[in-house]
C-alpha positions as CSV (number, residue, x, y, z in Angstrom):
1,M,27.0,25.3,26.8
2,H,27.5,28.5,24.9
3,L,26.1,28.4,21.4
4,P,27.4,30.4,18.4
5,K,25.3,33.2,17.0
6,I,23.4,32.1,13.9
7,N,22.3,34.2,11.0
8,K,19.0,34.6,9.2
9,Q,19.5,31.8,6.8
10,A,20.5,29.3,9.4
11,R,17.1,29.8,11.1
12,L,15.4,28.4,8.1
13,L,16.7,24.8,8.3
14,L,13.8,22.4,8.5
15,C,15.6,19.3,9.4
16,T,19.0,18.2,10.7
17,G,21.7,19.1,8.2
18,I,25.5,18.7,7.7
19,A,25.4,15.0,7.2
20,G,22.8,14.7,10.0
21,R,25.2,15.8,12.7
22,L,24.4,19.5,13.4
23,H,23.0,19.9,16.9
24,K,19.3,20.9,17.1
25,K,20.1,23.9,19.4
26,I,21.8,25.6,16.5
27,F,18.4,26.0,14.8
28,L,16.4,27.0,17.9
29,T,15.7,30.5,16.7
30,F,14.2,29.2,13.5
31,F,12.3,26.3,15.1
32,I,10.4,28.3,17.6
33,S,8.8,30.2,14.8
34,L,7.3,26.9,13.7
35,V,6.3,25.6,17.2
36,A,2.5,25.2,17.4
37,P,0.7,27.3,20.0
38,L,0.8,26.6,23.7
39,V,-0.9,28.4,26.6
40,I,0.8,30.0,29.5
41,P,-1.2,30.3,32.7
42,S,-1.7,33.8,33.8
43,N,0.2,33.1,37.0
44,A,3.1,31.3,35.3
45,F,5.3,34.3,35.5
46,G,5.0,35.1,39.1
47,Q,3.2,37.8,41.1
48,I,3.1,41.2,39.4
49,N,3.3,44.0,41.9
50,T,3.4,47.0,39.5
51,P,0.1,48.9,39.5
52,C,-1.8,48.8,36.3
53,D,-3.6,52.1,36.7
54,T,-1.9,53.7,33.8
55,I,-3.4,51.2,31.3
56,S,-6.7,52.4,29.9
57,H,-9.3,49.6,29.6
58,D,-11.5,51.7,27.3
59,Y,-8.6,52.5,25.0
60,W,-7.6,48.9,24.5
61,S,-11.1,47.7,24.1
62,G,-11.4,49.8,21.0
63,R,-8.2,48.5,19.5
64,S,-7.6,45.3,17.4
65,P,-6.7,42.1,19.3
66,Q,-3.4,41.8,17.4
67,I,-2.2,45.3,18.5
68,L,-2.7,44.4,22.1
69,L,-1.2,41.0,21.7
70,D,1.9,42.6,20.1
71,T,2.2,44.8,23.2
72,V,1.9,41.7,25.5
73,I,4.7,39.9,23.7
74,A,6.9,43.0,23.6
75,R,6.5,43.5,27.4
76,F,7.3,39.8,28.0
77,N,10.4,39.8,25.8
78,T,11.8,42.8,27.6
79,G,10.9,41.5,31.1
80,S,8.8,44.5,31.8
81,P,6.7,44.3,35.0
82,E,3.8,45.7,32.9
83,F,3.6,42.3,31.2
84,G,1.2,40.9,33.7
85,C,-1.1,43.9,33.3
86,Y,-1.4,43.6,29.6
87,D,-1.6,39.8,29.8
88,E,-4.6,40.0,32.1
89,L,-6.2,42.7,29.9
90,Y,-5.9,40.6,26.8
91,R,-7.4,37.6,28.6
92,E,-10.3,39.7,29.8
93,L,-11.0,41.3,26.4
94,H,-10.2,38.6,23.8
95,F,-10.4,35.1,25.3
96,S,-14.0,34.6,24.3
97,E,-13.0,34.1,20.6
98,E,-11.2,30.9,19.8
99,L,-9.0,32.5,17.1
100,D,-7.8,35.3,19.4
101,R,-7.1,32.9,22.1
102,Y,-5.2,30.6,19.7
103,N,-3.1,33.5,18.5
104,Y,-2.3,34.4,22.1
105,Y,-1.0,30.9,22.8
106,Q,1.0,30.8,19.7
107,L,3.0,33.9,20.3
108,I,3.4,33.3,24.1
109,I,4.9,29.9,23.5
110,K,7.4,31.3,21.0
111,A,8.6,33.8,23.5
112,L,8.7,31.2,26.3
113,L,10.8,28.8,24.2
114,Y,13.1,31.6,23.0
115,Q,13.9,32.4,26.7
116,G,14.5,28.7,27.4
117,N,11.8,28.7,30.2
118,S,10.7,25.1,30.6
119,S,9.9,25.1,34.3
120,K,6.1,25.5,33.7
121,T,5.9,23.0,30.8
122,E,3.6,20.5,32.5
123,E,1.1,23.3,33.5
124,V,1.3,24.7,30.1
125,F,0.4,21.5,28.3
126,Q,-2.4,20.7,30.7
127,E,-4.1,24.0,30.1
128,F,-3.4,23.9,26.4
129,R,-4.8,20.4,26.1
130,S,-8.1,21.4,27.9
131,F,-8.5,24.3,25.4
132,A,-7.5,22.4,22.3
133,F,-9.8,19.4,22.9
134,A,-12.8,21.6,23.8
135,A,-12.3,23.9,20.8
136,E,-14.7,23.5,17.9
137,D,-12.0,24.1,15.4
138,K,-10.0,20.9,15.1
139,S,-6.9,22.8,14.0
140,C,-6.5,23.7,17.7
141,E,-6.2,20.0,18.6
142,A,-3.8,19.5,15.7
143,G,-1.7,22.3,17.1
144,Y,-1.6,20.7,20.5
145,W,-0.3,17.4,19.1
146,Y,2.2,19.3,16.9
147,S,3.5,21.3,19.9
148,T,3.7,18.2,22.0
149,G,5.9,16.6,19.3
150,N,8.1,19.7,19.3
151,Y,8.4,19.6,23.1
152,Y,9.5,15.9,23.2
153,W,11.9,16.4,20.2
154,M,13.5,19.7,21.3
155,V,13.3,19.5,25.1
156,V,12.9,15.9,26.2
157,A,15.2,14.3,23.7
158,E,15.1,10.9,25.5
159,Q,11.4,10.5,24.6
160,L,11.7,10.6,20.8
161,D,9.1,7.9,20.5
162,S,6.6,10.1,22.2
163,A,7.5,12.9,19.7
164,I,6.8,10.5,16.8
165,Y,3.4,9.5,18.3
166,A,2.4,13.2,18.7
167,Y,3.5,14.2,15.3
168,Q,1.5,11.3,13.7
169,K,-1.6,12.5,15.6
170,A,-1.1,16.0,14.3
171,A,-0.6,14.7,10.7
172,A,-3.9,12.8,10.8
173,L,-5.7,16.0,11.9
174,Y,-4.0,18.2,9.3
175,I,-4.9,15.7,6.6
176,E,-8.5,15.8,7.7
177,N,-8.4,19.7,7.8
178,G,-6.6,19.9,4.4
179,D,-3.8,22.0,5.9
180,K,-0.9,20.9,3.6
181,H,1.6,23.5,4.8
182,K,1.3,22.3,8.4
183,L,1.4,18.7,7.2
184,Y,4.6,19.5,5.3
185,L,6.2,20.8,8.5
186,V,5.1,17.7,10.5
187,Y,6.6,15.4,7.9
188,C,9.9,17.4,8.0
189,N,10.0,17.2,11.8
190,L,9.2,13.5,11.7
191,S,12.1,13.0,9.4
192,S,14.4,14.9,11.7
193,V,13.3,12.7,14.7
194,Y,14.1,9.6,12.7
195,L,17.5,11.1,11.8
196,D,18.2,11.6,15.5
197,Q,17.3,8.0,16.1
198,K,19.6,6.9,13.2
199,K,16.6,5.4,11.4
200,Y,17.6,6.7,8.0
201,D,15.1,4.6,5.9
202,A,12.2,5.9,7.9
203,A,13.5,9.5,7.7
204,Y,13.9,9.1,3.9
205,Q,10.2,8.0,3.6
206,Y,8.9,11.1,5.4
207,L,11.2,13.4,3.4
208,L,9.8,11.9,0.2
209,M,6.2,12.6,1.5
210,A,7.2,16.2,2.3
211,E,8.8,16.6,-1.2
212,K,5.6,15.2,-2.8
213,L,3.5,17.8,-1.0
214,M,6.0,20.5,-2.0
215,N,5.8,19.5,-5.6
216,E,2.0,19.2,-5.7
217,R,1.4,22.7,-4.4
218,E,3.3,25.6,-5.9
219,G,4.3,28.2,-3.4
220,L,3.9,25.9,-0.4
221,V,7.5,26.6,0.6
222,R,10.3,29.0,-0.5
223,E,13.1,28.1,-2.8
224,L,15.5,28.0,0.1
225,E,13.4,25.5,2.0
226,R,13.2,23.3,-1.1
227,A,16.9,23.2,-1.3
228,I,17.3,22.4,2.3
229,L,14.7,19.6,2.1
230,R,16.5,18.0,-0.8
231,N,19.8,18.4,1.0
232,N,18.4,16.3,3.8
233,I,17.2,13.7,1.4
234,G,20.9,13.5,0.4
235,V,21.8,13.1,4.1
236,T,19.7,10.0,4.3
237,H,21.6,8.5,1.4
238,L,24.9,9.5,2.9
239,R,24.1,7.9,6.2
240,R,23.1,4.7,4.5
241,K,26.5,4.8,2.7
242,Q,24.9,5.4,-0.7
243,Y,27.6,7.9,-1.5
244,E,27.0,8.3,-5.2
245,K,23.3,9.1,-4.8
246,A,24.1,11.5,-2.0
247,D,26.8,13.3,-3.9
248,S,24.5,13.7,-7.0
249,I,21.8,15.3,-4.9
250,F,24.2,17.7,-3.1
251,R,25.7,18.7,-6.5
252,K,22.2,19.4,-7.9
253,V,21.3,21.5,-4.9
254,E,24.5,23.5,-5.3
255,E,23.9,24.1,-9.0
256,S,20.2,25.1,-8.5
257,M,21.1,27.7,-5.9
258,L,24.1,29.3,-7.6
259,H,22.1,32.3,-8.8
260,S,19.7,32.6,-5.9
261,E,19.9,35.4,-3.4
262,E,19.2,32.8,-0.7
263,G,21.7,30.3,-2.1
264,A,24.7,30.7,0.3
265,Y,23.4,28.5,3.1
266,P,22.3,25.4,1.1
267,I,25.4,25.7,-1.1
268,A,27.6,25.7,2.0
269,L,25.7,22.6,3.4
270,S,26.0,20.8,0.1
271,L,29.8,21.5,-0.2
272,L,30.4,20.4,3.3
273,N,28.5,17.1,2.7
274,R,30.3,16.5,-0.6
275,M,33.7,17.1,1.1
276,Y,32.8,14.6,3.8
277,I,31.9,12.0,1.1
278,A,35.2,12.6,-0.8
279,V,37.2,12.2,2.4
280,T,35.3,9.1,3.3
281,L,36.1,7.6,-0.1
282,E,39.7,8.8,0.2
283,E,39.4,10.9,-2.9
284,W,41.9,13.5,-1.7
285,E,42.2,15.7,-4.8
286,K,38.4,16.0,-5.1
287,A,38.1,16.8,-1.4
288,A,40.7,19.5,-1.7
289,A,38.9,21.1,-4.7
290,I,35.7,21.2,-2.8
291,Q,37.5,22.7,0.2
292,Q,38.6,25.5,-2.0
293,K,35.1,26.3,-3.0
294,L,33.8,26.0,0.6
295,G,36.4,28.4,2.0
296,P,34.6,31.7,1.3
297,Y,31.4,30.5,3.0
298,L,33.1,29.7,6.4
299,S,33.3,33.3,7.4
300,E,29.6,33.8,6.9
301,F,28.6,30.5,8.6
302,E,31.1,30.3,11.4
303,Y,29.1,27.7,13.3
304,F,29.9,25.2,10.6
305,F,33.6,25.3,11.6
306,P,33.6,22.4,14.2
307,F,32.3,20.0,11.5
308,Y,34.5,21.4,8.8
309,A,37.6,21.2,11.0
310,K,37.2,17.5,11.5
311,I,36.6,16.8,7.8
312,A,39.5,19.1,6.7
313,F,41.8,17.4,9.3
314,D,41.0,14.0,7.9
315,L,41.7,15.3,4.4
316,H,45.1,16.6,5.4
317,L,46.1,13.6,7.5
318,G,44.9,11.2,4.8
319,A,46.8,13.1,2.1
320,G,50.0,13.0,4.2
321,D,50.1,16.8,4.8
322,Y,50.8,16.7,8.5
323,E,51.7,20.3,8.8
324,K,48.2,21.4,7.7
325,A,46.6,18.7,9.9
326,R,48.4,20.2,12.9
327,A,47.4,23.7,11.9
328,M,43.7,22.6,11.7
329,I,44.0,21.2,15.2
330,N,45.4,24.6,16.4
331,R,42.6,26.5,14.6
332,F,40.0,24.2,16.2
333,E,41.5,24.8,19.7
334,A,41.5,28.6,19.1
335,Y,37.8,28.4,18.1
336,I,36.9,26.5,21.3
337,L,38.7,29.1,23.4
338,K,37.0,31.9,21.6
339,K,33.6,30.5,22.0
340,D,34.3,29.3,25.6
341,I,32.8,25.8,24.9
342,E,33.7,22.4,26.1
343,K,36.1,20.4,23.9
344,P,34.0,18.0,21.8
345,A,34.8,14.4,20.9
346,D,35.9,15.4,17.4
347,Y,38.6,17.6,18.8
348,F,40.1,14.7,20.8
349,A,39.7,12.4,17.8
350,M,41.8,14.8,15.8
351,Q,44.5,14.8,18.5
352,I,44.4,11.0,18.9
353,D,44.7,10.4,15.1
354,Y,47.6,12.9,14.9
355,H,49.5,11.3,17.8
356,L,49.0,7.8,16.4
357,A,50.2,8.9,13.0
358,F,53.5,9.9,14.6
359,K,53.5,6.8,16.9
360,Q,53.1,9.0,20.0
361,A,51.3,6.4,22.1
362,K,51.6,8.1,25.5
363,E,50.1,11.4,24.2
364,A,47.3,9.4,22.3
365,L,46.3,7.6,25.5
366,K,46.1,10.8,27.4
367,D,43.7,12.3,24.8
368,I,41.7,9.0,24.7
369,Q,41.2,9.2,28.5
370,Q,40.0,12.8,28.2
371,A,37.6,11.9,25.4
372,A,36.2,8.9,27.3
373,S,35.3,11.2,30.2
374,L,32.9,13.2,28.0
375,A,29.2,12.6,28.6
376,D,26.7,11.0,26.2
377,L,29.2,9.3,23.9
378,D,27.5,7.0,21.4
379,R,28.5,3.4,20.7
380,K,30.5,4.2,17.6
381,T,32.6,6.8,19.4
382,L,33.2,4.3,22.2
383,I,34.4,1.7,19.6
384,Y,36.6,4.3,18.0
385,L,38.2,5.1,21.4
386,S,38.7,1.4,22.1
387,R,40.3,0.8,18.8
388,S,42.6,3.8,19.2
389,R,43.5,2.6,22.7
390,L,44.3,-0.8,21.4
391,N,46.6,0.7,18.7
392,A,48.4,2.8,21.4
393,Y,49.0,-0.2,23.6
394,L,50.4,-2.1,20.6
395,L,52.8,0.8,19.8
396,Q,54.0,0.7,23.4
397,G,54.4,-3.1,23.3
398,D,52.0,-3.6,26.2
399,E,50.6,-6.9,25.1
400,A,48.6,-7.6,28.3
401,S,46.7,-4.2,28.0
402,A,46.3,-4.7,24.3
403,L,44.7,-8.1,25.0
404,R,42.3,-6.7,27.5
405,E,41.4,-3.8,25.2
406,S,40.9,-6.3,22.3
407,K,38.2,-8.1,24.4
408,N,36.6,-4.8,25.3
409,L,36.6,-3.8,21.6
410,Q,34.9,-7.1,20.7
411,E,32.2,-6.5,23.4
412,Q,31.6,-3.0,22.2
413,S,31.3,-4.2,18.6
414,E,28.8,-6.9,19.6
415,A,26.8,-4.4,21.6
416,L,26.8,-2.1,18.5
417,Q,25.5,-4.9,16.4
418,E,22.7,-5.7,18.8
419,E,21.8,-2.0,18.9
420,Q,21.7,-1.9,15.1
421,Q,19.5,-5.0,14.9
422,Q,17.1,-3.5,17.4
423,R,17.1,-0.2,15.6
424,H,16.5,-2.0,12.3
425,Q,13.5,-3.9,13.7
426,E,12.0,-0.7,15.1
427,E,12.6,1.0,11.8
428,M,10.9,-1.7,9.8
429,A,7.9,-1.5,12.2
430,A,7.8,2.3,11.6
431,I,8.0,1.9,7.8
432,Y,5.3,-0.8,7.9
433,E,3.1,1.6,9.9
434,L,3.9,4.4,7.5
435,E,2.9,2.2,4.5
436,S,-0.4,1.2,6.2
437,Y,-1.0,4.9,6.9
438,K,-0.2,5.9,3.3
439,A,-2.5,3.1,2.0
440,A,-5.4,4.3,4.1
441,R,-4.7,7.9,3.0
442,D,-4.6,6.9,-0.7
443,R,-7.8,5.0,-0.4
444,A,-9.5,8.0,1.2
445,E,-8.2,10.2,-1.6
446,S,-9.4,7.7,-4.2
447,I,-12.9,7.6,-2.7
448,A,-13.0,11.4,-2.7
449,K,-11.9,11.6,-6.3
450,L,-14.6,9.0,-7.3
451,A,-17.3,11.0,-5.5
452,E,-16.1,14.2,-7.2
453,E,-16.3,12.5,-10.7
454,R,-19.7,11.0,-9.9
455,T,-21.0,14.5,-8.8
456,K,-19.8,16.0,-12.1
457,L,-21.5,13.1,-14.0
458,L,-24.8,13.7,-12.1
459,E,-24.6,17.4,-12.9
460,R,-24.3,16.6,-16.6
461,N,-27.2,14.2,-16.2
462,Y,-29.4,16.9,-14.8
463,L,-29.1,18.7,-18.1
464,Y,-30.2,15.6,-20.0
465,L,-33.0,15.0,-17.6
466,G,-34.1,18.6,-17.8
467,A,-34.3,18.3,-21.6
468,A,-36.1,15.0,-21.3
469,L,-38.6,16.5,-18.9
470,L,-39.4,19.3,-21.3
471,F,-40.1,16.8,-24.0
472,A,-42.2,14.8,-21.6
473,M,-44.2,17.9,-20.6
474,A,-44.7,18.7,-24.2
475,G,-45.9,15.2,-24.8
476,L,-48.3,15.4,-21.9
477,V,-49.8,18.6,-23.4
478,V,-50.3,16.9,-26.7
479,L,-51.9,13.9,-24.9
480,G,-54.1,16.2,-23.0
481,F,-55.6,17.4,-26.2
482,L,-55.8,13.9,-27.7
483,F,-57.4,12.3,-24.7
484,K,-60.1,14.5,-23.4
485,S,-62.4,11.9,-22.0
486,N,-62.9,11.7,-18.2
487,K,-62.3,7.9,-18.2
488,Q,-58.9,8.3,-19.7
489,R,-58.0,11.0,-17.1
490,V,-59.1,8.7,-14.3
491,L,-57.0,5.9,-15.7
492,E,-54.0,8.2,-15.9
493,E,-54.5,9.3,-12.3
494,Q,-54.7,5.7,-11.1
495,I,-51.5,4.8,-12.9
496,R,-49.7,7.8,-11.3
497,V,-50.9,6.8,-7.8
498,Q,-49.6,3.2,-8.3
499,T,-46.3,4.5,-9.6
500,A,-45.9,6.8,-6.6
501,K,-46.7,3.9,-4.2
502,K,-44.0,1.7,-5.9
503,H,-41.6,4.6,-5.7
504,S,-42.3,5.1,-2.0
505,Q,-41.8,1.4,-1.3
506,Q,-38.6,1.3,-3.3
507,L,-37.4,4.4,-1.4
508,E,-38.1,2.8,2.0
509,K,-36.1,-0.3,1.0
510,Q,-33.2,1.8,-0.1
511,L,-33.3,3.7,3.2
512,K,-33.3,0.5,5.1
513,V,-30.2,-0.6,3.2
514,Q,-28.4,2.7,3.8
515,R,-29.3,2.5,7.5
516,Q,-27.9,-1.1,7.7
517,N,-24.7,0.1,5.9
518,A,-24.3,2.9,8.5
519,F,-24.7,0.6,11.4
520,Q,-22.2,-1.9,10.0
521,S,-19.6,0.6,9.2
522,G,-18.5,1.1,12.8
523,I,-16.3,3.9,13.7
524,G,-14.7,4.3,10.3
525,A,-11.2,5.4,9.1
526,A,-10.8,8.1,11.8
527,Q,-11.1,5.5,14.6
528,L,-8.7,3.2,12.7
529,K,-6.1,5.9,12.8
530,T,-6.6,6.4,16.5
531,N,-6.5,2.6,17.1
532,I,-3.3,2.3,15.1
533,M,-1.6,5.1,17.1
534,D,-2.8,3.8,20.4
535,A,-1.5,0.3,19.4
536,V,1.9,1.9,18.5
537,G,2.0,3.6,21.9
538,R,1.1,0.4,23.7
539,Y,3.1,-2.2,21.8
540,A,6.0,-0.2,20.3
541,P,8.6,-2.2,22.3
542,K,7.0,-5.5,21.1
543,A,7.4,-5.6,17.4
544,K,5.6,-8.9,16.7
545,M,2.7,-8.1,19.0
546,L,2.5,-4.6,17.3
547,E,2.5,-6.2,13.8
548,R,-0.3,-8.7,14.9
549,K,-2.4,-5.9,16.4
550,L,-2.0,-3.7,13.3
551,S,-2.9,-6.6,11.0
552,I,-6.1,-7.2,13.0
553,L,-7.0,-3.5,12.8
554,L,-6.4,-3.2,9.1
555,H,-8.3,-6.5,8.4
556,E,-11.3,-5.1,10.4
557,Y,-11.1,-1.8,8.5
558,A,-10.9,-3.5,5.1
559,E,-14.2,-5.4,5.8
560,Q,-16.0,-2.1,6.7
561,S,-17.6,0.3,4.3
562,N,-17.7,4.0,4.5
563,F,-21.4,4.6,4.9
564,V,-21.1,8.4,4.5
565,E,-19.4,8.0,1.1
566,L,-22.0,5.4,-0.1
567,F,-24.9,7.4,1.3
568,L,-23.8,10.6,-0.5
569,L,-23.2,8.8,-3.7
570,S,-26.8,7.5,-3.6
571,Y,-28.4,10.7,-2.3
572,P,-26.4,13.7,-3.5
573,D,-29.5,16.0,-3.3
574,F,-29.7,15.4,0.5
575,F,-26.1,16.5,0.9
576,K,-26.6,19.6,-1.3
577,A,-29.7,20.7,0.5
578,L,-28.1,20.1,3.9
579,T,-24.9,22.0,3.1
580,K,-26.9,24.9,1.5
581,I,-28.7,25.3,4.9
582,A,-25.6,24.8,7.0
583,P,-22.4,25.2,4.9
584,D,-20.1,24.9,7.9
585,L,-21.1,21.4,8.9
586,T,-18.2,19.2,10.0
587,Q,-17.6,15.6,8.8
588,S,-18.7,14.4,12.2
589,Q,-21.9,16.4,12.2
590,L,-22.7,15.1,8.7
591,R,-22.5,11.5,10.1
592,Y,-24.9,12.4,12.8
593,A,-27.3,14.1,10.3
594,I,-27.3,11.0,8.1
595,L,-28.0,8.6,10.9
596,I,-30.8,10.8,12.3
597,A,-32.4,11.1,8.9
598,L,-32.3,7.3,8.6
599,G,-34.3,7.0,11.8
600,A,-31.5,5.6,14.0
601,S,-32.2,5.7,17.8
602,M,-29.9,7.4,20.3
603,V,-28.4,4.0,21.3
604,E,-27.9,2.9,17.7
605,I,-26.0,6.2,16.9
606,S,-23.9,5.8,20.0
607,E,-22.9,2.2,19.2
608,T,-22.3,3.0,15.5
609,L,-20.0,6.0,16.1
610,G,-18.4,4.6,19.2
611,V,-19.4,7.5,21.5
612,S,-21.4,8.0,24.6
613,E,-25.1,8.7,24.6
614,H,-24.4,12.1,26.2
615,A,-22.1,12.9,23.3
616,V,-24.9,12.0,20.9
617,K,-27.3,14.4,22.8
618,M,-24.7,17.2,22.6
619,A,-24.2,16.6,18.9
620,R,-27.9,16.7,18.2
621,Y,-28.1,20.0,20.1
622,R,-25.3,21.6,18.1
623,L,-26.7,20.2,14.8
624,K,-30.1,21.8,15.6
625,G,-28.4,25.1,16.2
626,K,-26.6,25.0,12.9
627,L,-29.8,24.1,11.0
628,G,-31.6,27.0,12.7
629,L,-34.3,24.8,14.3
630,D,-36.2,25.9,17.4
631,K,-36.3,23.8,20.6
632,E,-39.8,22.7,19.8
633,E,-39.0,21.5,16.2
634,S,-38.1,17.9,15.7
635,I,-34.8,17.4,14.0
636,E,-35.7,13.9,13.1
637,Q,-38.8,15.0,11.2
638,Y,-36.9,17.9,9.6
639,L,-34.0,15.7,8.3
640,R,-36.4,12.9,7.2
641,E,-38.4,15.4,5.1
642,L,-35.2,16.8,3.6
643,L,-34.1,13.3,2.7
644,L,-37.4,12.2,1.1
645,Q,-38.1,15.4,-0.9
646,E,-37.8,15.0,-4.6
């Protein structure tokens, strides 16, 4: 199918616009600029026969990786046979660094999607998965899940549930990494997937989460993207038939962008949606006024015309202006011929409604037959065609055919009702999962905030303790002059030794409690997220079983305590000393360090964190490297001393 050319502003649409009906392919150029990195095998583009002798290895080894990467992409985009030479050279020079390799995958996948090359998709994802899961930087794994979601949404449209699962995986990792911009994009894409599934409540929830991120961080997105996101919030209200709310949002978007250099696109979207609402509510004068305002934008955004044509036709037909209605059909037909595209269902709907308005039953049935032959018609369109066919038979006086069509219409309506009920159940499950996810996220943020406040309080206490220590030292000096006898000195020393013993015993008891908390905590919130997502993938078709499984997981999680947070609250000095020595410790490595310091064995650590003993050995090896310990030095003794130091 030939697609109309889109301009710069159209590429910036984050979610499905124009009342949720614009086809995703219209925004392909924009979307590929957001697709997370993938990897293309070096042999994915065929055998390169052109000699590479003209390319200087020494010259490129002295240049920055980005310059060479730009050359690789340029050769690929132009189809130059030198692409393979530069591609191989980049792999040879720069694949040892994760960041350079990541950048390579990112730009190659953009080029691949732009050309519509999906023949090597499975190979691409296999290699990318291997790289992403082995990378030390978790943003690579997040990028893998993000690109997987994009693939299922943009390429394999029948697997939208897989897209949702992948996006949720990516969201969890972006939250852990604190990457709010990528998290914002994931939320927008999730809302678009739910719009495609006609699950408008779920789409609305994710749009609200994206808006919250947008409002929390100034400069996260551009003014144009803000307007488009709010336009799509209006779309969710429109699709739930909350016309007054939707119209209010579209009107505010229009007003806010009137004086913006980037305002033309969101204004055109808002006007088109408002015109649709007015026509739906049969407010003909209001719709005509909006049509006048929308007119100048149609020349700039020509790809809006198919959707505008149907709305404008309904306006003219509803207002009784049949001449303009006929003219709109003719304009639509001329547009189809010009673009050399297949006649869509909306075109036939216009023809059918026009013929029925003039009681031309024979012509209407002919158009109904052509429309019914189109592929991928949804249930509502089938019901519309059945109802139109019934009206045409009644106009002809064909009672037998009308009776048969009436039964067919009833069956279609019942099937639609069942689909809507099933969709509603799935949507409620999705919203329940989202609320559980939000609760877990809010709890984590609350704990982090509490820890931050406690840290500030402890820092203030250090000042008071320092002052108290100075006074105490001054007092000791005075006491030293007052009590010069050897007997008193011995007594003071005995008291100090006894105090130290009690302190040591108390410290050992505290360490035992911390160790017990660590072992009881289990795998923690990160594993809970994984369990929830795995449960969704396994029980998604069985809503009740999924609800029961999620309830069990949440109950188990509620009974656990986060031993890391509790430990750090009790021993902030250990965390400060550790991060001073190794500031780039990951959250996972911090868990290992705490358990090792508490004297946990290899088996105990394995059972507590839910990993293999081999994984524990590898983690200890990496942790020793970050702490700068030699092979002969004991990491257990080192961390134990660090924990017990005053």
